[in-house]
TORKEMAR-235160 format. One record per residue: residue number from 1; residue in three letters; x, y, z of N, C-alpha, C, O, CB in turn. Coordinates in steps of 0.2 Angstrom, whole numbers, plus 5000, padded with zeros to 4 digits. Glycine has a CB too. Layout:
// residues N
R / NUM / ALA / X / Y / Z / X / Y / Z / X / Y / Z / X / Y / Z / X / Y / Z
...
***
This chain:
// residues 89
R / 1 / UNK / 4876 / 5039 / 4876 / 4875 / 5040 / 4883 / 4875 / 5034 / 4887 / 4877 / 5034 / 4893 / 4868 / 5044 / 4884
R / 2 / UNK / 4872 / 5028 / 4884 / 4872 / 5022 / 4887 / 4879 / 5019 / 4889 / 4880 / 5017 / 4894 / 4868 / 5017 / 4883
R / 3 / UNK / 4884 / 5020 / 4884 / 4891 / 5018 / 4885 / 4894 / 5022 / 4891 / 4897 / 5019 / 4895 / 4895 / 5019 / 4879
R / 4 / UNK / 4892 / 5028 / 4892 / 4895 / 5032 / 4898 / 4892 / 5029 / 4904 / 4895 / 5029 / 4909 / 4893 / 5039 / 4897
R / 5 / UNK / 4885 / 5028 / 4904 / 4882 / 5025 / 4911 / 4885 / 5018 / 4912 / 4886 / 5017 / 4918 / 4874 / 5024 / 4910
R / 6 / UNK / 4886 / 5014 / 4907 / 4889 / 5007 / 4908 / 4896 / 5008 / 4911 / 4898 / 5005 / 4916 / 4890 / 5003 / 4902
R / 7 / UNK / 4900 / 5013 / 4908 / 4907 / 5014 / 4911 / 4907 / 5016 / 4918 / 4911 / 5015 / 4922 / 4911 / 5018 / 4906
R / 8 / UNK / 4902 / 5021 / 4919 / 4901 / 5024 / 4926 / 4899 / 5018 / 4931 / 4902 / 5018 / 4937 / 4896 / 5029 / 4926
R / 9 / UNK / 4895 / 5013 / 4929 / 4894 / 5008 / 4933 / 4900 / 5004 / 4935 / 4900 / 5002 / 4941 / 4888 / 5003 / 4930
R / 10 / UNK / 4904 / 5002 / 4930 / 4910 / 4998 / 4932 / 4915 / 5002 / 4937 / 4917 / 4999 / 4941 / 4914 / 4997 / 4925
R / 11 / UNK / 4915 / 5009 / 4935 / 4920 / 5013 / 4940 / 4917 / 5013 / 4947 / 4920 / 5013 / 4952 / 4921 / 5020 / 4936
R / 12 / UNK / 4910 / 5014 / 4947 / 4907 / 5015 / 4954 / 4908 / 5008 / 4957 / 4909 / 5008 / 4963 / 4900 / 5017 / 4953
R / 13 / UNK / 4907 / 5003 / 4954 / 4908 / 4996 / 4957 / 4915 / 4995 / 4960 / 4916 / 4993 / 4965 / 4906 / 4991 / 4952
R / 14 / UNK / 4920 / 4997 / 4956 / 4927 / 4997 / 4958 / 4928 / 5001 / 4964 / 4932 / 4999 / 4969 / 4932 / 4999 / 4952
R / 15 / UNK / 4926 / 5007 / 4964 / 4927 / 5012 / 4969 / 4923 / 5010 / 4976 / 4926 / 5009 / 4981 / 4925 / 5019 / 4968
R / 16 / UNK / 4917 / 5008 / 4975 / 4913 / 5006 / 4981 / 4916 / 4999 / 4983 / 4916 / 4998 / 4990 / 4906 / 5005 / 4979
R / 17 / UNK / 4918 / 4995 / 4979 / 4920 / 4988 / 4981 / 4927 / 4989 / 4985 / 4928 / 4986 / 4990 / 4921 / 4983 / 4975
R / 18 / UNK / 4931 / 4993 / 4982 / 4938 / 4994 / 4985 / 4937 / 4997 / 4992 / 4940 / 4995 / 4997 / 4942 / 4999 / 4981
R / 19 / UNK / 4932 / 5002 / 4993 / 4931 / 5005 / 4999 / 4928 / 5000 / 5004 / 4930 / 4999 / 5010 / 4926 / 5011 / 4999
R / 20 / UNK / 4924 / 4996 / 5002 / 4921 / 4990 / 5006 / 4926 / 4986 / 5008 / 4926 / 4984 / 5014 / 4915 / 4987 / 5001
R / 21 / UNK / 4930 / 4983 / 5004 / 4935 / 4978 / 5006 / 4941 / 4981 / 5010 / 4944 / 4977 / 5014 / 4938 / 4974 / 5000
R / 22 / UNK / 4943 / 4987 / 5009 / 4948 / 4990 / 5013 / 4945 / 4991 / 5020 / 4948 / 4990 / 5025 / 4950 / 4997 / 5010
R / 23 / UNK / 4939 / 4994 / 5021 / 4936 / 4995 / 5027 / 4934 / 4988 / 5031 / 4934 / 4988 / 5037 / 4929 / 4999 / 5026
R / 24 / UNK / 4934 / 4983 / 5027 / 4933 / 4976 / 5030 / 4939 / 4974 / 5034 / 4938 / 4972 / 5040 / 4931 / 4971 / 5025
R / 25 / UNK / 4945 / 4976 / 5031 / 4951 / 4974 / 5035 / 4951 / 4978 / 5042 / 4953 / 4976 / 5047 / 4957 / 4976 / 5031
R / 26 / UNK / 4950 / 4985 / 5041 / 4949 / 4989 / 5047 / 4944 / 4987 / 5052 / 4945 / 4987 / 5058 / 4948 / 4997 / 5045
R / 27 / UNK / 4938 / 4985 / 5049 / 4933 / 4982 / 5053 / 4935 / 4976 / 5057 / 4933 / 4976 / 5063 / 4927 / 4981 / 5049
R / 28 / UNK / 4939 / 4972 / 5054 / 4941 / 4966 / 5057 / 4946 / 4967 / 5063 / 4946 / 4965 / 5068 / 4945 / 4961 / 5052
R / 29 / UNK / 4950 / 4972 / 5062 / 4955 / 4974 / 5067 / 4951 / 4977 / 5073 / 4953 / 4976 / 5079 / 4960 / 4980 / 5064
R / 30 / UNK / 4946 / 4981 / 5072 / 4942 / 4984 / 5077 / 4938 / 4978 / 5081 / 4938 / 4979 / 5087 / 4937 / 4989 / 5075
R / 31 / UNK / 4936 / 4973 / 5078 / 4933 / 4968 / 5082 / 4938 / 4964 / 5086 / 4936 / 4961 / 5091 / 4930 / 4963 / 5077
R / 32 / UNK / 4944 / 4964 / 5084 / 4949 / 4960 / 5088 / 4952 / 4964 / 5094 / 4955 / 4962 / 5099 / 4955 / 4958 / 5084
R / 33 / UNK / 4950 / 4971 / 5094 / 4952 / 4975 / 5100 / 4948 / 4974 / 5106 / 4942 / 4973 / 5105 / 4953 / 4983 / 5098
R / 34 / UNK / 4951 / 4974 / 5112 / 4946 / 4973 / 5118 / 4940 / 4978 / 5119 / 4935 / 4976 / 5121 / 4951 / 4974 / 5124
R / 35 / UNK / 4941 / 4984 / 5117 / 4936 / 4989 / 5118 / 4933 / 4992 / 5111 / 4931 / 4998 / 5111 / 4938 / 4994 / 5123
R / 36 / UNK / 4934 / 4988 / 5106 / 4932 / 4991 / 5099 / 4926 / 4989 / 5096 / 4924 / 4990 / 5091 / 4937 / 4989 / 5095
R / 37 / UNK / 4922 / 4985 / 5101 / 4915 / 4982 / 5098 / 4910 / 4987 / 5095 / 4908 / 4986 / 5090 / 4912 / 4978 / 5103
R / 38 / UNK / 4909 / 4993 / 5099 / 4905 / 4998 / 5097 / 4907 / 5001 / 5090 / 4903 / 5002 / 5086 / 4904 / 5003 / 5102
R / 39 / UNK / 4913 / 5003 / 5090 / 4915 / 5006 / 5084 / 4915 / 5001 / 5078 / 4914 / 5003 / 5072 / 4923 / 5009 / 5084
R / 40 / UNK / 4917 / 4994 / 5079 / 4917 / 4989 / 5074 / 4910 / 4988 / 5072 / 4909 / 4988 / 5065 / 4919 / 4983 / 5077
R / 41 / UNK / 4905 / 4988 / 5076 / 4898 / 4988 / 5074 / 4896 / 4994 / 5069 / 4892 / 4993 / 5064 / 4893 / 4987 / 5080
R / 42 / UNK / 4898 / 5000 / 5072 / 4896 / 5006 / 5068 / 4899 / 5006 / 5061 / 4896 / 5007 / 5056 / 4898 / 5012 / 5072
R / 43 / UNK / 4905 / 5004 / 5061 / 4909 / 5003 / 5054 / 4906 / 4998 / 5050 / 4906 / 4999 / 5044 / 4916 / 5002 / 5055
R / 44 / UNK / 4904 / 4992 / 5053 / 4901 / 4987 / 5049 / 4894 / 4990 / 5045 / 4893 / 4988 / 5040 / 4899 / 4981 / 5053
R / 45 / UNK / 4890 / 4993 / 5049 / 4884 / 4996 / 5046 / 4886 / 5001 / 5041 / 4882 / 5001 / 5036 / 4880 / 4999 / 5052
R / 46 / UNK / 4891 / 5005 / 5042 / 4893 / 5010 / 5037 / 4895 / 5007 / 5031 / 4893 / 5009 / 5025 / 4898 / 5015 / 5040
R / 47 / UNK / 4899 / 5002 / 5032 / 4902 / 4998 / 5026 / 4897 / 4995 / 5022 / 4897 / 4996 / 5015 / 4907 / 4993 / 5028
R / 48 / UNK / 4892 / 4992 / 5025 / 4887 / 4989 / 5021 / 4882 / 4994 / 5018 / 4879 / 4993 / 5012 / 4883 / 4984 / 5026
R / 49 / UNK / 4880 / 4999 / 5022 / 4876 / 5004 / 5019 / 4879 / 5008 / 5013 / 4876 / 5009 / 5008 / 4874 / 5009 / 5024
R / 50 / UNK / 4886 / 5009 / 5013 / 4889 / 5012 / 5007 / 4888 / 5008 / 5001 / 4887 / 5010 / 4996 / 4896 / 5013 / 5009
R / 51 / UNK / 4890 / 5001 / 5002 / 4889 / 4997 / 4996 / 4882 / 4996 / 4994 / 4881 / 4996 / 4988 / 4892 / 4990 / 4998
R / 52 / UNK / 4877 / 4996 / 4998 / 4870 / 4996 / 4996 / 4868 / 5002 / 4992 / 4865 / 5001 / 4987 / 4866 / 4995 / 5002
R / 53 / UNK / 4870 / 5008 / 4995 / 4869 / 5014 / 4991 / 4871 / 5014 / 4984 / 4868 / 5016 / 4979 / 4871 / 5020 / 4995
R / 54 / UNK / 4878 / 5012 / 4983 / 4881 / 5011 / 4977 / 4877 / 5007 / 4972 / 4875 / 5008 / 4966 / 4888 / 5009 / 4977
R / 55 / UNK / 4875 / 5001 / 4975 / 4872 / 4996 / 4970 / 4864 / 4998 / 4969 / 4862 / 4997 / 4963 / 4872 / 4989 / 4974
R / 56 / UNK / 4861 / 5001 / 4973 / 4854 / 5004 / 4972 / 4854 / 5009 / 4967 / 4850 / 5009 / 4962 / 4851 / 5006 / 4979
R / 57 / UNK / 4859 / 5014 / 4967 / 4860 / 5019 / 4962 / 4861 / 5016 / 4955 / 4859 / 5018 / 4950 / 4865 / 5024 / 4964
R / 58 / UNK / 4865 / 5011 / 4955 / 4867 / 5008 / 4949 / 4861 / 5004 / 4946 / 4859 / 5004 / 4940 / 4872 / 5003 / 4950
R / 59 / UNK / 4857 / 5001 / 4951 / 4851 / 4997 / 4949 / 4846 / 5002 / 4946 / 4842 / 5000 / 4941 / 4848 / 4993 / 4955
R / 60 / UNK / 4845 / 5008 / 4948 / 4841 / 5013 / 4945 / 4843 / 5015 / 4938 / 4839 / 5018 / 4934 / 4841 / 5019 / 4950
R / 61 / UNK / 4849 / 5014 / 4936 / 4852 / 5016 / 4930 / 4850 / 5010 / 4925 / 4850 / 5011 / 4919 / 4859 / 5017 / 4930
R / 62 / UNK / 4849 / 5004 / 4927 / 4847 / 4999 / 4923 / 4851 / 4992 / 4924 / 4855 / 4992 / 4929 / 4849 / 5001 / 4916
R / 63 / UNK / 4850 / 4987 / 4921 / 4852 / 4981 / 4922 / 4860 / 4980 / 4921 / 4864 / 4978 / 4925 / 4849 / 4975 / 4919
R / 64 / UNK / 4862 / 4983 / 4915 / 4869 / 4982 / 4913 / 4873 / 4986 / 4918 / 4879 / 4984 / 4919 / 4870 / 4985 / 4906
R / 65 / UNK / 4872 / 4993 / 4919 / 4876 / 4996 / 4924 / 4877 / 4993 / 4931 / 4882 / 4992 / 4934 / 4874 / 5003 / 4925
R / 66 / UNK / 4871 / 4989 / 4933 / 4871 / 4986 / 4939 / 4876 / 4980 / 4939 / 4880 / 4978 / 4943 / 4864 / 4983 / 4941
R / 67 / UNK / 4875 / 4976 / 4933 / 4879 / 4970 / 4932 / 4887 / 4972 / 4932 / 4891 / 4969 / 4934 / 4877 / 4966 / 4926
R / 68 / UNK / 4888 / 4978 / 4928 / 4895 / 4980 / 4928 / 4898 / 4982 / 4934 / 4904 / 4982 / 4936 / 4896 / 4985 / 4922
R / 69 / UNK / 4893 / 4985 / 4938 / 4895 / 4988 / 4945 / 4897 / 4982 / 4950 / 4901 / 4982 / 4953 / 4890 / 4992 / 4948
R / 70 / UNK / 4893 / 4976 / 4949 / 4894 / 4970 / 4953 / 4901 / 4967 / 4951 / 4905 / 4965 / 4955 / 4888 / 4965 / 4952
R / 71 / UNK / 4902 / 4967 / 4944 / 4909 / 4965 / 4941 / 4914 / 4969 / 4944 / 4920 / 4967 / 4946 / 4909 / 4965 / 4934
R / 72 / UNK / 4913 / 4976 / 4945 / 4918 / 4980 / 4948 / 4919 / 4979 / 4955 / 4925 / 4979 / 4958 / 4916 / 4987 / 4947
R / 73 / UNK / 4914 / 4977 / 4959 / 4915 / 4975 / 4966 / 4919 / 4968 / 4966 / 4924 / 4968 / 4971 / 4908 / 4974 / 4969
R / 74 / UNK / 4918 / 4963 / 4962 / 4922 / 4957 / 4962 / 4929 / 4959 / 4960 / 4934 / 4956 / 4963 / 4919 / 4952 / 4957
R / 75 / UNK / 4930 / 4963 / 4955 / 4937 / 4965 / 4953 / 4940 / 4968 / 4959 / 4946 / 4967 / 4960 / 4937 / 4969 / 4947
R / 76 / UNK / 4937 / 4973 / 4963 / 4940 / 4976 / 4968 / 4942 / 4971 / 4974 / 4947 / 4972 / 4977 / 4935 / 4981 / 4971
R / 77 / UNK / 4938 / 4966 / 4975 / 4939 / 4961 / 4980 / 4946 / 4957 / 4978 / 4950 / 4956 / 4982 / 4933 / 4956 / 4980
R / 78 / UNK / 4946 / 4956 / 4971 / 4952 / 4952 / 4969 / 4958 / 4957 / 4970 / 4964 / 4954 / 4972 / 4952 / 4950 / 4962
R / 79 / UNK / 4958 / 4963 / 4968 / 4963 / 4968 / 4969 / 4965 / 4969 / 4976 / 4971 / 4968 / 4978 / 4962 / 4975 / 4966
R / 80 / UNK / 4961 / 4970 / 4981 / 4962 / 4971 / 4988 / 4965 / 4964 / 4991 / 4970 / 4965 / 4995 / 4956 / 4973 / 4992
R / 81 / UNK / 4962 / 4959 / 4989 / 4965 / 4952 / 4992 / 4972 / 4951 / 4989 / 4977 / 4949 / 4993 / 4961 / 4947 / 4990
R / 82 / UNK / 4973 / 4953 / 4983 / 4980 / 4952 / 4981 / 4985 / 4956 / 4984 / 4991 / 4954 / 4985 / 4980 / 4953 / 4973
R / 83 / UNK / 4983 / 4962 / 4985 / 4987 / 4967 / 4988 / 4989 / 4965 / 4996 / 4994 / 4966 / 4998 / 4984 / 4974 / 4988
R / 84 / UNK / 4984 / 4963 / 4999 / 4984 / 4961 / 5006 / 4989 / 4955 / 5007 / 4993 / 4955 / 5011 / 4977 / 4960 / 5009
R / 85 / UNK / 4988 / 4950 / 5002 / 4992 / 4944 / 5003 / 4999 / 4946 / 5001 / 5003 / 4942 / 5004 / 4989 / 4939 / 4998
R / 86 / UNK / 5000 / 4950 / 4997 / 5007 / 4952 / 4995 / 5010 / 4956 / 5001 / 5017 / 4955 / 5001 / 5007 / 4956 / 4989
R / 87 / UNK / 5007 / 4959 / 5005 / 5009 / 4963 / 5010 / 5010 / 4959 / 5017 / 5014 / 4961 / 5021 / 5005 / 4969 / 5012
R / 88 / UNK / 5007 / 4953 / 5017 / 5008 / 4948 / 5023 / 5015 / 4945 / 5023 / 5018 / 4944 / 5018 / 5002 / 4943 / 5022
R / 89 / UNK / 5017 / 4945 / 5029 / 5024 / 4942 / 5030 / 5024 / 4934 / 5029 / 5030 / 4931 / 5029 / 5026 / 4943 / 5037
***
């Protein structure tokens, strides 16, 4: 059962981190729009709350799932950055 919880922690970190960093790009675009400040602030709060909920749920499972979830977030950051840099002109 522990191996399953550990794997779930890594997958949850990957999914939560990917959502976090994809929404960060969208969030940045909203901040740059002339009338997008309200939506940008709301999305910022949603993005941070989503990642916090994922990490808190992992912390309740134990230290190893939390650490693997954090590793998943870092891996998601690397994946999203690599994808965005590859798409840039």
